[in-house]
C-alpha positions in Angstrom: -84.4 -14.5 -49.5 -81.0 -13.3 -50.4 -79.3 -14.2 -47.1 -81.5 -17.3 -46.6 -80.7 -18.5 -50.2 -77.0 -17.9 -49.7 -77.1 -19.8 -46.4 -78.9 -22.7 -48.0 -76.5 -22.9 -50.9 -73.6 -22.9 -48.4 -75.2 -25.7 -46.3 -75.9 -27.8 -49.4 -72.4 -27.3 -50.7 -73.6 -25.5 -53.8 -71.6 -22.2 -53.4 -68.3 -21.8 -55.0 -65.5 -22.8 -52.7 -62.2 -21.0 -52.4 -58.9 -22.8 -53.4 -58.0 -23.0 -49.7 -61.3 -24.8 -48.8 -61.0 -27.2 -51.7 -57.5 -28.0 -50.7 -58.6 -28.5 -47.1 -61.3 -31.0 -48.2 -58.8 -32.8 -50.4 -56.2 -33.1 -47.6 -58.9 -34.3 -45.2 -60.0 -37.0 -47.7 -56.4 -38.1 -48.2 -56.1 -38.6 -44.5 -59.4 -40.5 -44.5 -58.1 -42.6 -47.3 -55.2 -43.7 -45.1 -57.5 -44.7 -42.2 -59.9 -46.5 -44.5 -57.3 -48.4 -46.6 -55.3 -49.4 -43.5 -58.4 -50.9 -41.9 -59.5 -52.6 -45.1 -56.1 -54.0 -45.8 -56.0 -55.5 -42.3 -59.6 -56.9 -42.6 -59.1 -58.3 -46.1 -55.9 -60.0 -45.2 -57.6 -61.5 -42.1 -60.6 -62.6 -44.2 -58.3 -64.2 -46.9 -56.4 -66.1 -44.2 -59.6 -67.1 -42.4 -61.3 -68.3 -45.5 -58.3 -70.2 -46.7 -57.9 -71.9 -43.3 -61.5 -73.0 -43.3 -61.2 -74.4 -46.9 -58.0 -76.3 -45.8 -59.5 -77.9 -42.7 -62.7 -78.8 -44.6 -65.3 -76.5 -43.0 -66.3 -75.3 -46.5 -67.6 -78.1 -48.7 -68.0 -76.1 -52.0 -65.3 -76.4 -54.6 -62.5 -73.8 -54.6 -63.8 -72.1 -57.8 -67.0 -71.2 -55.9 -65.1 -69.4 -53.1 -62.8 -67.8 -55.6 -65.7 -66.4 -57.5 -67.8 -65.4 -54.5 -65.0 -64.3 -52.1 -61.4 -64.3 -53.2 -61.6 -62.2 -56.3 -63.6 -59.6 -54.3 -61.2 -59.7 -51.4 -58.2 -59.2 -53.7 -59.9 -56.5 -55.7 -60.7 -54.6 -52.5 -57.2 -55.3 -51.0 -55.4 -54.2 -54.2 -57.4 -51.0 -54.4 -56.8 -50.2 -50.8 -53.0 -50.7 -51.2 -52.9 -48.4 -54.2 -54.9 -45.7 -52.4 -52.8 -46.1 -49.2 -49.6 -45.5 -51.2 -50.9 -42.5 -53.0 -52.4 -40.9 -49.9 -49.1 -41.4 -47.9 -47.2 -39.8 -50.8 -49.5 -36.8 -50.7 -49.1 -36.3 -46.9 -45.3 -36.5 -47.3 -45.4 -33.6 -49.7 -45.6 -35.2 -53.1 -48.0 -33.0 -54.9 -49.4 -35.5 -57.4 -52.4 -34.4 -59.6 -55.5 -33.7 -57.6 -57.5 -35.2 -60.5 -55.7 -38.5 -60.0 -56.3 -38.3 -56.3 -60.0 -37.6 -56.8 -60.3 -40.4 -59.4 -58.8 -42.9 -56.9 -61.1 -41.7 -54.2 -64.2 -42.3 -56.3 -62.9 -45.6 -57.5 -62.0 -46.7 -54.0 -65.5 -45.8 -52.7 -67.1 -47.5 -55.7 -65.1 -50.7 -55.0 -66.0 -50.6 -51.3 -69.7 -50.2 -52.0 -69.6 -52.8 -54.8 -67.8 -55.2 -52.3 -70.4 -54.5 -49.7 -73.3 -55.2 -52.0 -71.7 -58.3 -53.5 -70.9 -59.9 -50.2 -74.2 -58.8 -48.5 -76.3 -60.2 -51.3 -74.5 -63.6 -50.8 -75.0 -63.3 -47.0 -78.7 -62.4 -47.3 -79.3 -65.4 -49.5 -78.0 -67.6 -46.7 -80.1 -65.9 -44.1 -77.3 -63.7 -42.7 -77.3 -59.9 -42.2 -76.2 -57.3 -44.6 -73.5 -56.0 -42.2 -70.8 -55.9 -44.9 -72.8 -53.4 -46.9 -73.4 -51.2 -43.9 -69.7 -51.3 -43.0 -68.6 -50.4 -46.5 -71.2 -47.6 -46.7 -69.9 -46.2 -43.4 -66.3 -46.3 -44.7 -67.2 -44.8 -48.1 -69.7 -42.1 -47.1 -69.0 -41.3 -43.4 -65.2 -41.5 -43.3 -65.0 -39.6 -46.6 -66.2 -36.0 -46.9 -68.8 -35.5 -49.6 -70.8 -32.5 -50.5 -74.4 -33.1 -49.4 -75.9 -33.7 -52.8 -73.3 -36.1 -54.2 -73.2 -37.9 -50.8 -76.9 -38.4 -50.7 -76.9 -39.5 -54.4 -74.3 -42.1 -53.7 -76.2 -43.4 -50.6 -79.5 -43.4 -52.4 -78.2 -45.2 -55.4 -76.3 -47.8 -53.3 -79.3 -48.5 -51.0 -81.7 -48.6 -53.9 -79.6 -51.0 -55.9 -79.0 -53.3 -52.9 -82.6 -53.5 -51.9 -83.7 -54.0 -55.5 -81.3 -57.0 -55.7 -82.5 -58.3 -52.3 -86.1 -58.0 -53.3 -85.6 -60.8 -56.0 -84.0 -63.2 -53.5 -86.2 -65.5 -51.5 -86.0 -64.7 -47.8 -84.3 -67.5 -45.9 -86.9 -67.4 -43.0 -90.1 -66.9 -45.0 -89.3 -68.1 -48.5 -91.0 -65.1 -50.0 -89.3 -63.1 -52.7 -90.0 -59.7 -51.4 -88.7 -57.5 -48.6 -90.5 -57.4 -45.4 -91.9 -54.1 -44.0 -89.4 -54.3 -41.1 -86.5 -54.7 -43.6 -87.7 -51.7 -45.6 -88.2 -49.6 -42.4 -84.8 -50.6 -41.1 -83.2 -49.9 -44.5 -84.8 -46.4 -44.7 -83.7 -45.7 -41.1 -80.1 -46.7 -41.9 -80.2 -44.6 -45.1 -81.5 -41.6 -43.2 -79.0 -41.9 -40.4 -76.0 -42.3 -42.8 -77.2 -39.4 -44.9 -77.6 -37.1 -41.9 -74.2 -38.0 -40.6 -72.6 -37.4 -44.0 -74.4 -34.0 -44.2 -73.3 -33.0 -40.7 -69.7 -34.2 -41.3 -69.5 -32.1 -44.4 -70.7 -28.9 -42.7 -68.5 -29.6 -39.7 -65.4 -29.9 -41.9 -66.5 -26.9 -43.9 -66.8 -24.7 -40.8 -63.4 -25.8 -39.7 -61.9 -25.1 -43.1 -63.5 -21.6 -43.2 -62.2 -20.9 -39.7 -58.7 -22.1 -40.6 -58.8 -20.1 -43.8 -59.8 -17.0 -41.8 -56.8 -17.6 -39.5 -54.6 -18.1 -42.4 -55.7 -14.8 -44.0 -55.1 -13.0 -40.7 -51.6 -14.5 -40.3 -50.9 -13.7 -44.0 -52.0 -10.1 -43.3 -49.9 -9.9 -40.2 -46.9 -11.3 -42.0 -47.5 -8.8 -44.8 -47.8 -5.7 -42.6 -44.8 -6.9 -40.6 -42.7 -6.3 -43.7 -44.8 -3.8 -45.6 -45.4 -0.2 -44.9 -49.1 0.3 -44.2 -49.5 3.6 -46.0 -47.3 3.3 -49.1 -47.4 -0.5 -49.6 -43.6 -0.8 -50.1 -41.4 -2.6 -47.7 -40.6 -1.4 -44.2 -37.4 -1.1 -42.3 -37.7 -4.6 -40.7 -37.8 -6.2 -44.1 -35.0 -3.9 -45.4 -32.7 -4.8 -42.6 -33.3 -8.5 -42.9 -32.9 -8.6 -46.7 -29.9 -6.3 -46.6 -28.1 -8.7 -44.3 -28.9 -11.6 -46.5 -27.8 -9.7 -49.6 -24.5 -8.7 -48.1 -23.9 -12.4 -47.1 -24.3 -13.7 -50.7 -21.1 -14.6 -52.5 -22.6 -13.3 -55.8 -23.3 -9.8 -54.4 -21.1 -7.1 -55.9 -20.3 -5.4 -52.6 -17.8 -3.0 -54.2 -20.6 -1.1 -56.0 -23.3 -1.2 -53.2 -24.5 2.1 -51.9 -27.1 3.1 -49.3 -29.3 6.0 -50.2 -31.4 8.1 -47.7 -34.1 10.2 -49.5 -35.8 13.0 -47.8 -38.7 15.1 -49.4 -37.8 18.5 -48.1 -40.6 20.9 -47.2 -43.2 18.1 -47.2 -44.6 19.5 -44.0 -45.7 22.6 -45.8 -47.4 20.4 -48.4 -49.4 18.8 -45.7 -50.3 22.1 -44.2 -51.5 23.5 -47.5 -53.3 20.5 -49.0 -54.1 18.4 -45.9 -52.9 15.0 -44.7 -55.1 13.1 -47.1 -53.5 14.7 -50.1 -50.1 14.4 -48.5 -50.5 10.7 -47.9 -51.6 10.3 -51.5 -48.5 12.1 -52.7 -46.3 9.9 -50.5 -47.8 6.8 -52.1 -47.0 8.2 -55.5 -43.4 9.1 -54.5 -42.9 5.6 -52.9 -44.1 3.9 -56.1 -41.8 6.2 -58.2 -38.8 5.3 -56.0 -39.6 1.6 -56.2 -40.0 1.7 -60.0 -36.8 3.8 -60.4 -34.8 1.3 -58.3 -36.5 -1.9 -59.6 -34.5 -4.9 -58.5 -33.0 -3.0 -55.5 -34.0 -2.9 -51.9 -36.4 0.0 -51.2 -38.2 0.8 -48.0 -40.0 3.6 -46.2 -37.8 4.8 -43.3 -40.4 7.1 -41.7 -42.6 10.0 -42.6 -41.4 11.4 -45.9 -38.1 9.5 -45.7 -37.0 6.4 -47.8 -33.9 4.2 -48.0 -32.5 2.3 -50.9 -29.7 -0.3 -51.2 -28.6 -0.3 -54.8 -25.7 -0.1 -57.2 -23.7 3.1 -57.3 -23.3 2.8 -61.1 -26.8 4.1 -62.1 -28.1 5.7 -58.8 -27.6 9.3 -59.9 -29.6 8.9 -63.0 -32.5 7.3 -61.0 -32.3 10.1 -58.4 -32.7 12.6 -61.2 -35.8 10.9 -62.5 -37.4 10.8 -59.0 -36.6 14.4 -58.4 -38.3 15.3 -61.7 -41.4 13.3 -60.8 -41.7 15.0 -57.4 -41.6 18.4 -59.0 -44.4 17.4 -61.4 -46.6 16.5 -58.5 -45.6 19.3 -56.0 -48.4 21.7 -56.8 -48.0 25.2 -55.4 -45.5 24.0 -52.7 -41.9 23.8 -53.6 -40.7 20.3 -52.8 -37.0 19.3 -53.0 -35.4 15.9 -53.0 -32.4 15.6 -50.6 -30.3 12.5 -50.8 -27.5 11.2 -48.5 -25.3 8.4 -49.6 -23.1 5.9 -47.8 -20.8 3.3 -49.4 -20.0 0.6 -46.9 -16.3 -0.2 -46.4 -17.0 -3.9 -46.2 -19.9 -6.3 -46.4 -20.1 -6.6 -42.6 -21.4 -3.1 -42.1 -24.7 -3.2 -40.2 -27.6 -2.1 -42.4 -29.0 0.0 -39.6 -25.7 1.9 -39.1 -25.3 2.3 -42.8 -28.8 3.8 -43.1 -28.1 6.1 -40.2 -24.9 7.3 -41.9 -26.7 8.0 -45.1 -29.4 9.9 -43.2 -26.7 11.9 -41.4 -25.3 12.9 -44.8 -28.7 13.9 -46.0 -29.4 16.0 -42.9 -26.2 17.8 -43.4 -27.5 19.4 -46.6 -31.0 20.3 -45.3 -31.7 24.0 -45.8 -28.9 24.2 -48.2 -30.8 25.0 -51.4 -27.8 24.7 -53.6 -27.1 21.1 -52.7 -29.3 18.0 -53.1 -26.8 15.1 -52.7 -24.0 14.3 -50.4 -21.7 11.4 -49.7 -20.9 10.4 -46.2 -17.3 11.4 -45.9 -14.6 11.7 -43.2 -15.8 15.1 -42.1 -19.3 13.7 -41.5 -17.7 10.7 -39.8 -16.3 12.8 -37.1 -19.7 14.5 -36.6 -21.5 11.2 -36.8 -19.2 9.7 -34.1 -19.9 12.8 -31.9 -23.6 12.3 -32.5 -23.6 8.8 -31.3 -21.3 9.7 -28.4 -23.9 12.2 -27.3 -26.7 9.7 -27.4 -24.7 7.0 -25.7 -23.3 9.3 -22.9 -26.2 11.6 -22.0 -27.1 9.6 -18.9 -23.5 9.4 -17.6 -23.0 13.1 -18.4 -26.0 14.0 -16.2 -24.9 11.6 -13.5 -21.3 12.9 -13.4 -22.2 16.6 -13.6 -20.9 17.3 -17.0 -24.1 19.1 -18.0 -23.7 22.8 -16.9 -26.2 25.7 -16.8 -25.0 28.9 -18.4 -27.0 32.0 -17.9 -27.5 34.8 -20.4 -28.9 38.1 -18.9 -32.1 39.7 -20.1 -32.1 43.5 -19.7 -34.9 45.9 -19.2 -34.9 48.6 -21.8 -36.2 51.1 -19.3 -33.2 51.1 -16.9 -30.7 48.7 -18.4 -30.9 46.4 -15.3 -30.9 42.7 -15.5 -34.5 41.6 -15.1 -34.2 38.0 -16.1 -31.9 35.1 -17.1 -32.2 32.5 -19.8 -30.8 29.1 -18.7 -28.8 27.5 -21.5 -27.3 24.0 -21.5 -23.6 23.4 -22.0 -21.9 20.0 -22.0 -18.4 20.1 -20.4 -17.2 16.7 -21.7 -13.9 15.2 -20.5 -13.2 13.9 -24.1 -14.6 16.7 -26.4 -14.3 19.6 -24.0 -17.1 22.3 -23.8 -19.8 21.4 -26.3 -22.1 24.2 -27.5 -25.9 23.4 -27.7 -25.9 23.0 -31.5 -23.7 19.9 -31.1 -26.1 18.0 -28.8 -29.6 19.5 -28.6 -30.7 18.5 -32.1 -29.3 15.0 -31.6 -31.1 14.5 -28.3 -34.3 15.6 -29.9 -33.8 13.3 -32.9 -33.3 10.3 -30.6 -36.0 11.4 -28.2 -33.6 11.9 -25.2 -34.0 15.7 -24.8 -36.3 15.3 -21.9 -33.4 14.0 -19.8 -31.4 17.1 -20.5 -34.3 19.4 -19.7 -35.1 17.7 -16.5 -31.5 18.1 -15.4 -31.6 21.8 -16.3 -34.8 22.3 -14.2 -33.2 20.8 -11.2 -29.9 22.7 -11.6 -31.6 26.1 -12.0 -33.7 25.4 -8.8 -30.6 24.3 -7.0 -28.7 27.5 -8.1 -31.6 29.6 -6.8 -31.6 27.8 -3.4 -27.8 28.2 -3.0 -27.9 31.9 -4.0 -30.8 32.5 -1.6 -28.9 30.7 1.2 -25.8 32.9 0.5 -27.9 36.1 0.3 -27.0 36.7 -3.3 -29.5 38.3 -5.7 -31.2 36.1 -8.3 -33.3 37.0 -11.3 -36.2 35.1 -12.7 -35.0 32.3 -15.1 -36.6 31.2 -18.3 -36.2 27.5 -19.2 -36.4 26.2 -22.7 -38.8 23.2 -23.1 -38.9 20.9 -26.1 -42.3 19.7 -27.4 -40.9 16.2 -26.7 -40.8 17.1 -23.0 -44.6 17.3 -23.0 -44.8 14.0 -24.9 -42.2 11.9 -23.1 -42.5 13.0 -19.5 -44.7 15.1 -17.1 -42.4 18.1 -17.4 -45.0 20.4 -15.8 -45.2 18.1 -12.8 -41.4 17.9 -12.6 -41.0 21.7 -12.7 -43.6 22.0 -9.9 -41.9 19.3 -7.8 -38.4 20.7 -8.2 -39.6 24.3 -7.3 -41.2 22.9 -4.2 -38.2 20.8 -3.3 -35.7 23.7 -3.5 -38.2 26.5 -2.3 -38.2 28.4 -5.6 -41.1 31.0 -5.9 -43.2 30.4 -9.0 -42.4 33.9 -10.3 -38.7 32.9 -10.6 -39.4 30.2 -13.2 -40.7 30.9 -16.7 -41.1 28.5 -19.6 -40.1 29.1 -23.2 -41.8 27.2 -26.0 -40.5 27.6 -29.6 -42.9 28.6 -32.3 -41.8 25.5 -34.4 -42.9 23.2 -31.6 -46.4 24.6 -31.8 -46.5 24.3 -35.5 -45.3 20.7 -35.5 -47.8 19.4 -33.0 -50.7 21.7 -32.6 -52.7 18.9 -31.0 -50.2 18.3 -28.2 -49.3 21.6 -26.4 -52.5 23.6 -25.9 -53.5 21.8 -22.7 -49.9 21.9 -21.4 -49.6 25.7 -22.0 -53.0 26.3 -20.4 -52.0 24.2 -17.3 -48.7 26.1 -16.9 -50.4 29.5 -17.0 -53.3 28.2 -14.7 -50.7 27.0 -12.1 -49.1 30.4 -12.3 -46.0 30.1 -14.5 -45.4 32.6 -17.3 -45.1 31.1 -20.8 -43.0 32.7 -23.5 -43.2 32.2 -27.2 -39.6 31.8 -28.3 -38.1 32.4 -31.8 -41.1 34.4 -33.0 -40.8 35.0 -36.7 -38.5 32.1 -37.5 -41.3 30.0 -38.9 -44.3 30.4 -41.2 -47.3 30.3 -38.8 -46.5 33.1 -36.4 -49.8 34.9 -36.6 -51.8 31.7 -36.3 -49.8 30.8 -33.2 -50.6 34.2 -31.6 -54.3 33.7 -32.5 -54.6 30.3 -31.0 -52.5 30.6 -27.9 -52.0 33.0 -25.0 -48.4 34.0 -24.0 -46.9 36.3 -21.4 -43.8 37.2 -23.4 -43.2 37.4 -27.1 -39.5 36.7 -27.8 -38.5 38.1 -31.2 -36.1 36.0 -33.1 -32.5 37.4 -33.6 -32.9 37.1 -37.4 -34.8 40.3 -37.3 -31.7 42.2 -36.2 -29.4 40.4 -38.6 -29.7 43.1 -41.3 -30.3 46.0 -38.9 -29.1 49.2 -40.7 -28.8 47.5 -44.1 -32.3 46.4 -44.7 -34.9 49.3 -44.6 -37.7 46.9 -43.9 -36.2 45.7 -40.6 -37.2 48.7 -38.4 -40.9 49.0 -39.5 -41.4 45.3 -39.1 -39.9 45.3 -35.6 -41.9 48.3 -34.7 -45.1 46.7 -35.7 -44.4 43.4 -34.1 -43.7 45.2 -30.8 -47.0 47.2 -31.1 -48.8 43.9 -31.8 -47.4 42.3 -28.7 -48.7 45.3 -26.6 -52.2 45.0 -28.1 -52.2 41.3 -27.2 -51.1 42.0 -23.7 -47.6 40.5 -24.0 -44.2 41.8 -23.0 -41.8 42.0 -25.9 -38.2 40.7 -25.8 -35.8 41.0 -28.7 -32.8 38.6 -28.8 -29.6 39.0 -30.7 -28.8 42.6 -29.6 -25.2 43.3 -30.3 -24.9 47.1 -30.7 -25.9 50.1 -28.7 -27.7 51.5 -31.8 -29.9 48.4 -31.9 -30.7 48.7 -28.2 -31.5 52.4 -28.4 -33.9 51.7 -31.3 -35.7 49.0 -29.4 -36.1 51.2 -26.4 -37.4 54.0 -28.6 -40.1 51.8 -30.2 -41.3 50.4 -26.8 -39.7 47.0 -26.7 -39.7 45.9 -23.0 -36.6 43.7 -22.9 -33.5 42.9 -24.8 -31.0 40.1 -24.8 -27.7 39.6 -26.6 -23.9 39.9 -26.6 -24.1 43.7 -26.1 -24.8 42.8 -22.4 -23.2 39.4 -22.0 -22.8 36.0 -23.7 -24.0 33.0 -21.7 -21.8 32.5 -18.7 -21.6 30.2 -15.6 -23.3 31.5 -12.5 -20.0 32.3 -10.8 -19.0 34.5 -13.8 -22.4 36.1 -13.7 -21.9 37.1 -10.1 -18.5 38.4 -10.9 -20.1 40.7 -13.4 -22.7 41.9 -10.8 -20.0 42.5 -8.2 -17.8 44.5 -10.7 -20.7 46.6 -11.8 -20.5 45.4 -15.4 -24.1 44.3 -15.0 -26.7 45.6 -12.6 -29.5 43.4 -11.4 -32.9 44.7 -10.6 -33.3 44.8 -6.8 -35.6 46.5 -4.4 -33.0 49.3 -3.9 -32.6 50.2 -7.6 -36.2 49.8 -8.6 
């Protein structure tokens, strides 16, 4: 009965209606008022003119007082009411929000006058042997053109029909002379009442369904509008809203542009919080932090930039105090994971600075102090301006650099600890730019990753290495297997495995001459992305190396979850060689672990003979570092081979 009862109440109009539905019905009735009143004004004017003409030409023999009492005063009453209702309804549709109570009162009064007019005229017509068409017309206007809830509509109809037929039953019928209604009249009257009632009922439910449908669409549109400017997770505004409102704010004459400042807030080490407590708790903390930032900078523009990053456009007069409050609140909620608030700030030179560029500069300032535990705030200054311009130069010119051959492959030898011969090469990118000169990787790799352009560079590197092999083979020069560094974005943004296979086939490179390096941090960042790619690479026949082992916090988990061919030990392990007594036993055990897991061990960052001798003594398979050679172009590498400075493993010296 629950659903049936609710459905019945809805059909009968007994359930509580939303403000939208009530307004929808009100507006529909205001439009109906215009149609009704316009028709009635026309008809009543015509009837007044017609009646007056007939009186003047003598067709009506009764005195004028009779016609005034029976017709004119009713005509003018209905006409005047129609004019008032028309004017009020037109005002409403033009946007004049008069009182709904007044509008509803006029509606009821108008319908009452219509029905009264119909009854009055029809009684007079019936007494002369004519039909009660005026009553029927007015009932249709009042009940069918207007939208009534079923019960009030039926009540109005029933009362109107009952009163009319009660009055008619006391009037002698013109054709029979009897003072009672005939059975045919009663049946016809009931049929008219029923038909009008059903139409009124159906009309209400039709309009109700349309109102509910439109309300649903309005709610959807409102939701879409909200999410278009609101961040779905935190509920604060997103960057679309931030940029739009910042542009408006900067255009206002009243804005104090001199004190405006853009802030970029980064919750450092938030990834570790997610790893320890899970994404659900991490999201809950992000919501708290967002609310804290919005509260601290109340009245300022606040938005979520991405992930655990936020931006604020505020006044520089009190921003440091608010940043301190936010930092304190973050520490109160950090649990067992140390979280730190890093803030970059940018003061625009003028009001025409694009908000997106301003946020980017504030972010650049923030990124410049990441991993600097003694600094939590930095302004964007001239030093950063130079770096920022270089950053955007890199992003804007990577395509032309590849096309014009400015991207070069430098090779750093990898040496076998058994015989000291070069057994492999690592391909490292260098950018030989006509404006900035030779750019080291640190000046463009991170930028390309940040802007998701790194795959272009890595594709270029794959092709150049394959081409170098083909040219060396053609010239009969020795060539060692080359390891290529792949970013996690390569697997996300392109089919890097397919590209590697196609290039090897195009240039005739044997599979054993191409290895793939994947950094430990890439696996920690997206553990759901790379497993299939690594399995496919090894299934095809490529060797996969784990690069930078020991530089992160999840090394043992990575070794447990993945299978690698080479374990490349991060150079940081050798940074304190000879001064830190823990270095040697840690390295020794890592190398032993690699053997137990059927992996070759390679230690990078080897700079002294003492380090190399130690690695050889503890069973490390390979070494790489400045002791042997820094990264050099292929031509320089061959010069070292020819001079005997480096020996490459060949069939003769194996």
